[in-house]
Biopython code that builds the backbone (N, CA, C, O; Angstrom):
import numpy as np
from Bio.PDB.StructureBuilder import StructureBuilder

atoms = [
    (1, "UNK", "N", (-10.866, -34.483, 23.745)),
    (1, "UNK", "CA", (-9.789, -35.355, 23.304)),
    (1, "UNK", "C", (-8.652, -34.517, 22.756)),
    (1, "UNK", "O", (-8.842, -33.368, 22.358)),
    (2, "UNK", "N", (-7.484, -35.102, 22.742)),
    (2, "UNK", "CA", (-6.299, -34.481, 22.150)),
    (2, "UNK", "C", (-5.528, -35.571, 21.422)),
    (2, "UNK", "O", (-5.312, -36.658, 21.957)),
    (3, "UNK", "N", (-5.119, -35.271, 20.209)),
    (3, "UNK", "CA", (-4.306, -36.208, 19.433)),
    (3, "UNK", "C", (-3.007, -35.499, 19.085)),
    (3, "UNK", "O", (-3.024, -34.434, 18.468)),
    (4, "UNK", "N", (-1.887, -36.082, 19.476)),
    (4, "UNK", "CA", (-0.589, -35.506, 19.133)),
    (4, "UNK", "C", (-0.268, -35.821, 17.674)),
    (4, "UNK", "O", (-0.376, -36.964, 17.230)),
    (5, "UNK", "N", (0.127, -34.787, 16.944)),
    (5, "UNK", "CA", (0.538, -34.981, 15.555)),
    (5, "UNK", "C", (1.976, -35.477, 15.527)),
    (5, "UNK", "O", (2.756, -35.149, 16.421)),
    (6, "UNK", "N", (2.341, -36.257, 14.524)),
    (6, "UNK", "CA", (3.711, -36.780, 14.462)),
    (6, "UNK", "C", (4.737, -35.649, 14.407)),
    (6, "UNK", "O", (4.595, -34.714, 13.620)),
    (7, "UNK", "N", (5.762, -35.738, 15.239)),
    (7, "UNK", "CA", (6.798, -34.709, 15.278)),
    (7, "UNK", "C", (7.649, -34.669, 14.025)),
    (7, "UNK", "O", (8.269, -33.647, 13.731)),
    (8, "UNK", "N", (7.690, -35.767, 13.280)),
    (8, "UNK", "CA", (8.518, -35.817, 12.070)),
    (8, "UNK", "C", (7.756, -35.354, 10.828)),
    (8, "UNK", "O", (8.313, -35.363, 9.730)),
    (9, "UNK", "N", (6.506, -34.956, 10.981)),
    (9, "UNK", "CA", (5.687, -34.484, 9.852)),
    (9, "UNK", "C", (5.558, -32.974, 9.937)),
    (9, "UNK", "O", (5.045, -32.443, 10.922)),
    (10, "UNK", "N", (6.028, -32.278, 8.897)),
    (10, "UNK", "CA", (5.935, -30.820, 8.864)),
    (10, "UNK", "C", (4.733, -30.426, 8.031)),
    (10, "UNK", "O", (4.590, -30.855, 6.886)),
    (11, "UNK", "N", (3.867, -29.606, 8.611)),
    (11, "UNK", "CA", (2.706, -29.093, 7.899)),
    (11, "UNK", "C", (3.001, -27.676, 7.439)),
    (11, "UNK", "O", (3.471, -26.852, 8.223)),
    (12, "UNK", "N", (2.725, -27.386, 6.163)),
    (12, "UNK", "CA", (2.997, -26.068, 5.588)),
    (12, "UNK", "C", (1.745, -25.234, 5.419)),
    (12, "UNK", "O", (1.826, -24.040, 5.129)),
    (13, "UNK", "N", (0.612, -25.838, 5.593)),
    (13, "UNK", "CA", (-0.656, -25.171, 5.324)),
    (13, "UNK", "C", (-1.198, -25.671, 4.000)),
    (13, "UNK", "O", (-0.451, -25.855, 3.039)),
    (14, "UNK", "N", (-2.492, -25.887, 3.957)),
    (14, "UNK", "CA", (-3.123, -26.396, 2.753)),
    (14, "UNK", "C", (-3.355, -27.901, 2.781)),
    (14, "UNK", "O", (-4.138, -28.421, 1.987)),
    (15, "UNK", "N", (-2.686, -28.602, 3.682)),
    (15, "UNK", "CA", (-2.932, -30.036, 3.809)),
    (15, "UNK", "C", (-4.306, -30.255, 4.454)),
    (15, "UNK", "O", (-4.863, -29.357, 5.085)),
    (16, "UNK", "N", (-4.827, -31.455, 4.284)),
    (16, "UNK", "CA", (-6.090, -31.807, 4.921)),
    (16, "UNK", "C", (-5.860, -32.955, 5.890)),
    (16, "UNK", "O", (-5.107, -33.885, 5.600)),
    (17, "UNK", "N", (-6.517, -32.880, 7.046)),
    (17, "UNK", "CA", (-6.496, -33.963, 8.024)),
    (17, "UNK", "C", (-7.892, -34.559, 8.077)),
    (17, "UNK", "O", (-8.884, -33.831, 8.038)),
    (18, "UNK", "N", (-7.970, -35.875, 8.165)),
    (18, "UNK", "CA", (-9.247, -36.570, 8.277)),
    (18, "UNK", "C", (-9.317, -37.185, 9.665)),
    (18, "UNK", "O", (-8.429, -37.936, 10.068)),
    (19, "UNK", "N", (-10.385, -36.860, 10.397)),
    (19, "UNK", "CA", (-10.536, -37.295, 11.782)),
    (19, "UNK", "C", (-11.798, -38.144, 11.902)),
    (19, "UNK", "O", (-12.857, -37.767, 11.399)),
    (20, "UNK", "N", (-11.681, -39.286, 12.569)),
    (20, "UNK", "CA", (-12.832, -40.149, 12.832)),
    (20, "UNK", "C", (-12.784, -40.597, 14.286)),
    (20, "UNK", "O", (-11.766, -40.451, 14.961)),
    (21, "UNK", "N", (-13.889, -41.140, 14.751)),
    (21, "UNK", "CA", (-13.904, -41.769, 16.071)),
    (21, "UNK", "C", (-14.478, -43.173, 15.920)),
    (21, "UNK", "O", (-15.305, -43.432, 15.046)),
    (22, "UNK", "N", (-14.025, -44.068, 16.786)),
    (22, "UNK", "CA", (-14.483, -45.455, 16.772)),
    (22, "UNK", "C", (-14.897, -45.837, 18.180)),
    (22, "UNK", "O", (-14.144, -45.618, 19.130)),
    (23, "UNK", "N", (-16.093, -46.411, 18.327)),
    (23, "UNK", "CA", (-16.564, -46.800, 19.661)),
    (23, "UNK", "C", (-16.026, -48.185, 20.026)),
    (23, "UNK", "O", (-15.437, -48.864, 19.185)),
    (24, "UNK", "N", (-16.230, -48.606, 21.286)),
    (24, "UNK", "CA", (-15.699, -49.904, 21.727)),
    (24, "UNK", "C", (-16.193, -51.097, 20.904)),
    (24, "UNK", "O", (-15.532, -52.135, 20.869)),
    (25, "UNK", "N", (-17.350, -50.960, 20.239)),
    (25, "UNK", "CA", (-17.873, -52.053, 19.413)),
    (25, "UNK", "C", (-17.269, -52.067, 18.011)),
    (25, "UNK", "O", (-17.548, -52.967, 17.219)),
    (26, "UNK", "N", (-16.430, -51.053, 17.706)),
    (26, "UNK", "CA", (-15.785, -50.992, 16.402)),
    (26, "UNK", "C", (-16.536, -50.180, 15.366)),
    (26, "UNK", "O", (-16.143, -50.145, 14.200)),
    (27, "UNK", "N", (-17.622, -49.522, 15.781)),
    (27, "UNK", "CA", (-18.378, -48.677, 14.854)),
    (27, "UNK", "C", (-17.619, -47.383, 14.624)),
    (27, "UNK", "O", (-17.239, -46.690, 15.568)),
    (28, "UNK", "N", (-17.406, -47.069, 13.353)),
    (28, "UNK", "CA", (-16.606, -45.892, 12.990)),
    (28, "UNK", "C", (-17.520, -44.764, 12.518)),
    (28, "UNK", "O", (-18.471, -44.986, 11.769)),
    (29, "UNK", "N", (-17.213, -43.550, 12.972)),
    (29, "UNK", "CA", (-17.987, -42.374, 12.570)),
    (29, "UNK", "C", (-17.657, -41.973, 11.141)),
    (29, "UNK", "O", (-16.688, -42.451, 10.552)),
    (30, "UNK", "N", (-18.486, -41.083, 10.596)),
    (30, "UNK", "CA", (-18.116, -40.425, 9.347)),
    (30, "UNK", "C", (-16.864, -39.612, 9.632)),
    (30, "UNK", "O", (-16.605, -39.241, 10.777)),
    (31, "UNK", "N", (-16.089, -39.335, 8.593)),
    (31, "UNK", "CA", (-14.878, -38.549, 8.821)),
    (31, "UNK", "C", (-15.167, -37.062, 8.735)),
    (31, "UNK", "O", (-16.030, -36.615, 7.980)),
    (32, "UNK", "N", (-14.432, -36.322, 9.517)),
    (32, "UNK", "CA", (-14.462, -34.859, 9.492)),
    (32, "UNK", "C", (-13.144, -34.434, 8.861)),
    (32, "UNK", "O", (-12.075, -34.829, 9.327)),
    (33, "UNK", "N", (-13.213, -33.629, 7.800)),
    (33, "UNK", "CA", (-12.017, -33.167, 7.102)),
    (33, "UNK", "C", (-11.757, -31.727, 7.509)),
    (33, "UNK", "O", (-12.645, -30.879, 7.423)),
    (34, "UNK", "N", (-10.536, -31.456, 7.952)),
    (34, "UNK", "CA", (-10.158, -30.091, 8.321)),
    (34, "UNK", "C", (-8.923, -29.690, 7.519)),
    (34, "UNK", "O", (-8.065, -30.519, 7.212)),
    (35, "UNK", "N", (-8.852, -28.407, 7.189)),
    (35, "UNK", "CA", (-7.711, -27.869, 6.453)),
    (35, "UNK", "C", (-6.684, -27.308, 7.424)),
    (35, "UNK", "O", (-7.039, -26.605, 8.370)),
    (36, "UNK", "N", (-5.413, -27.618, 7.193)),
    (36, "UNK", "CA", (-4.328, -27.053, 7.992)),
    (36, "UNK", "C", (-4.079, -25.640, 7.479)),
    (36, "UNK", "O", (-3.889, -25.435, 6.280)),
    (37, "UNK", "N", (-4.080, -24.667, 8.385)),
    (37, "UNK", "CA", (-3.873, -23.268, 8.006)),
    (37, "UNK", "C", (-2.412, -22.868, 8.216)),
    (37, "UNK", "O", (-1.787, -23.259, 9.201)),
    (38, "UNK", "N", (-1.886, -22.094, 7.291)),
    (38, "UNK", "CA", (-0.525, -21.560, 7.402)),
    (38, "UNK", "C", (-0.598, -20.274, 8.209)),
    (38, "UNK", "O", (-1.141, -19.275, 7.736)),
    (39, "UNK", "N", (-0.057, -20.287, 9.418)),
    (39, "UNK", "CA", (-0.047, -19.091, 10.265)),
    (39, "UNK", "C", (1.366, -18.567, 10.489)),
    (39, "UNK", "O", (1.578, -17.672, 11.308)),
    (40, "UNK", "N", (2.342, -19.129, 9.755)),
    (40, "UNK", "CA", (3.733, -18.702, 9.890)),
    (40, "UNK", "C", (3.999, -17.538, 8.941)),
    (40, "UNK", "O", (3.839, -17.684, 7.729)),
    (41, "UNK", "N", (4.402, -16.383, 9.473)),
    (41, "UNK", "CA", (4.684, -15.253, 8.583)),
    (41, "UNK", "C", (5.956, -15.511, 7.774)),
    (41, "UNK", "O", (6.819, -16.279, 8.200)),
    (42, "UNK", "N", (6.072, -14.874, 6.613)),
    (42, "UNK", "CA", (7.295, -15.054, 5.826)),
    (42, "UNK", "C", (8.492, -14.394, 6.512)),
    (42, "UNK", "O", (8.340, -13.497, 7.341)),
    (43, "UNK", "N", (9.670, -14.858, 6.148)),
    (43, "UNK", "CA", (10.908, -14.240, 6.630)),
    (43, "UNK", "C", (10.987, -12.834, 6.032)),
    (43, "UNK", "O", (10.535, -12.612, 4.909)),
    (44, "UNK", "N", (11.555, -11.890, 6.771)),
    (44, "UNK", "CA", (11.688, -10.517, 6.270)),
    (44, "UNK", "C", (12.454, -10.518, 4.953)),
    (44, "UNK", "O", (13.430, -11.255, 4.809)),
    (45, "UNK", "N", (12.030, -9.706, 3.992)),
    (45, "UNK", "CA", (12.726, -9.672, 2.705)),
    (45, "UNK", "C", (14.117, -9.062, 2.839)),
    (45, "UNK", "O", (14.382, -8.281, 3.754)),
    (46, "UNK", "N", (15.000, -9.430, 1.914)),
    (46, "UNK", "CA", (16.299, -8.763, 1.843)),
    (46, "UNK", "C", (16.139, -7.579, 0.901)),
    (46, "UNK", "O", (15.375, -7.645, -0.062)),
    (47, "UNK", "N", (16.848, -6.511, 1.173)),
    (47, "UNK", "CA", (16.743, -5.306, 0.354)),
    (47, "UNK", "C", (18.140, -4.879, -0.062)),
    (47, "UNK", "O", (19.034, -4.738, 0.773)),
    (48, "UNK", "N", (18.317, -4.676, -1.361)),
    (48, "UNK", "CA", (19.600, -4.185, -1.872)),
    (48, "UNK", "C", (19.792, -2.739, -1.428)),
    (48, "UNK", "O", (18.837, -2.054, -1.062)),
    (49, "UNK", "N", (21.043, -2.289, -1.467)),
    (49, "UNK", "CA", (21.349, -0.918, -1.045)),
    (49, "UNK", "C", (20.558, 0.092, -1.874)),
    (49, "UNK", "O", (20.432, -0.041, -3.091)),
    (50, "UNK", "N", (20.034, 1.094, -1.192)),
    (50, "UNK", "CA", (19.297, 2.170, -1.857)),
    (50, "UNK", "C", (20.069, 3.462, -1.638)),
    (50, "UNK", "O", (20.458, 3.779, -0.514)),
    (51, "UNK", "N", (20.287, 4.200, -2.713)),
    (51, "UNK", "CA", (20.984, 5.485, -2.621)),
    (51, "UNK", "C", (20.094, 6.579, -3.203)),
    (51, "UNK", "O", (19.014, 6.306, -3.727)),
    (52, "UNK", "N", (20.554, 7.790, -3.105)),
    (52, "UNK", "CA", (19.790, 8.906, -3.672)),
    (52, "UNK", "C", (19.719, 8.818, -5.193)),
    (52, "UNK", "O", (18.904, 9.496, -5.817)),
    (53, "UNK", "N", (20.569, 7.985, -5.791)),
    (53, "UNK", "CA", (20.578, 7.806, -7.245)),
    (53, "UNK", "C", (19.751, 6.590, -7.693)),
    (53, "UNK", "O", (19.566, 6.374, -8.890)),
    (54, "UNK", "N", (19.262, 5.808, -6.742)),
    (54, "UNK", "CA", (18.528, 4.582, -7.086)),
    (54, "UNK", "C", (17.132, 4.906, -7.612)),
    (54, "UNK", "O", (16.379, 5.639, -6.972)),
    (55, "UNK", "N", (16.786, 4.357, -8.786)),
    (55, "UNK", "CA", (15.445, 4.588, -9.317)),
    (55, "UNK", "C", (14.407, 3.615, -8.749)),
    (55, "UNK", "O", (13.205, 3.798, -8.938)),
    (56, "UNK", "N", (14.889, 2.573, -8.048)),
    (56, "UNK", "CA", (13.963, 1.578, -7.507)),
    (56, "UNK", "C", (14.597, 0.843, -6.338)),
    (56, "UNK", "O", (15.798, 0.955, -6.091)),
    (57, "UNK", "N", (13.781, 0.098, -5.632)),
    (57, "UNK", "CA", (14.237, -0.753, -4.536)),
    (57, "UNK", "C", (14.115, -2.190, -5.029)),
    (57, "UNK", "O", (13.111, -2.551, -5.643)),
    (58, "UNK", "N", (15.130, -3.013, -4.765)),
    (58, "UNK", "CA", (15.072, -4.414, -5.187)),
    (58, "UNK", "C", (15.607, -5.302, -4.080)),
    (58, "UNK", "O", (16.260, -4.833, -3.148)),
    (59, "UNK", "N", (15.324, -6.579, -4.194)),
    (59, "UNK", "CA", (15.777, -7.550, -3.210)),
    (59, "UNK", "C", (15.110, -8.886, -3.463)),
    (59, "UNK", "O", (14.647, -9.160, -4.570)),
    (60, "UNK", "N", (15.063, -9.718, -2.429)),
    (60, "UNK", "CA", (14.434, -11.031, -2.545)),
    (60, "UNK", "C", (13.452, -11.215, -1.401)),
    (60, "UNK", "O", (13.600, -10.634, -0.325)),
    (61, "UNK", "N", (12.437, -12.047, -1.665)),
    (61, "UNK", "CA", (11.427, -12.354, -0.652)),
    (61, "UNK", "C", (10.897, -13.763, -0.907)),
    (61, "UNK", "O", (11.158, -14.360, -1.951)),
    (62, "UNK", "N", (10.158, -14.277, 0.056)),
    (62, "UNK", "CA", (9.580, -15.612, -0.066)),
    (62, "UNK", "C", (8.720, -15.697, -1.327)),
    (62, "UNK", "O", (7.941, -14.790, -1.621)),
    (63, "UNK", "N", (8.869, -16.784, -2.056)),
    (63, "UNK", "CA", (8.073, -16.983, -3.276)),
    (63, "UNK", "C", (6.588, -16.879, -2.952)),
    (63, "UNK", "O", (6.110, -17.461, -1.979)),
    (64, "UNK", "N", (5.870, -16.134, -3.776)),
    (64, "UNK", "CA", (4.432, -15.979, -3.594)),
    (64, "UNK", "C", (4.022, -14.880, -2.640)),
    (64, "UNK", "O", (2.836, -14.565, -2.539)),
    (65, "UNK", "N", (4.985, -14.281, -1.928)),
    (65, "UNK", "CA", (4.641, -13.206, -0.993)),
    (65, "UNK", "C", (4.551, -11.879, -1.739)),
    (65, "UNK", "O", (5.073, -11.739, -2.845)),
    (66, "UNK", "N", (3.883, -10.912, -1.123)),
    (66, "UNK", "CA", (3.753, -9.575, -1.692)),
    (66, "UNK", "C", (4.651, -8.636, -0.912)),
    (66, "UNK", "O", (4.614, -8.616, 0.318)),
    (67, "UNK", "N", (5.462, -7.855, -1.620)),
    (67, "UNK", "CA", (6.368, -6.897, -0.975)),
    (67, "UNK", "C", (5.847, -5.499, -1.254)),
    (67, "UNK", "O", (5.543, -5.158, -2.397)),
    (68, "UNK", "N", (5.745, -4.687, -0.201)),
    (68, "UNK", "CA", (5.265, -3.301, -0.353)),
    (68, "UNK", "C", (6.256, -2.354, 0.267)),
    (68, "UNK", "O", (6.046, -1.142, 0.249)),
]
sb = StructureBuilder()
sb.init_structure("model")
sb.init_model(0)
sb.init_chain("A")
sb.init_seg("    ")
for serial, (resi, resn, name, xyz) in enumerate(atoms, 1):
    if name == "N":
        sb.init_residue(resn, " ", resi, " ")
    sb.init_atom(name, np.array(xyz, "f"), 0.0, 1.0, " ", f" {name:<3s}", serial, name[0])
structure = sb.get_structure()
């Protein structure tokens, strides 16, 4: 089977989907809960200018991401 997800619903990861099946007599299965996984990488960080006099590198990155 294939179920199309609504095009107007954006999933970010961490949401849960509940899936059931119903037979022709109307009997409904137990639900199966699945977690939506975030597989989208963060946008590249911005980096301020670095010179030979700079003691550090600074910039901005996606909240919660790790910059190395």
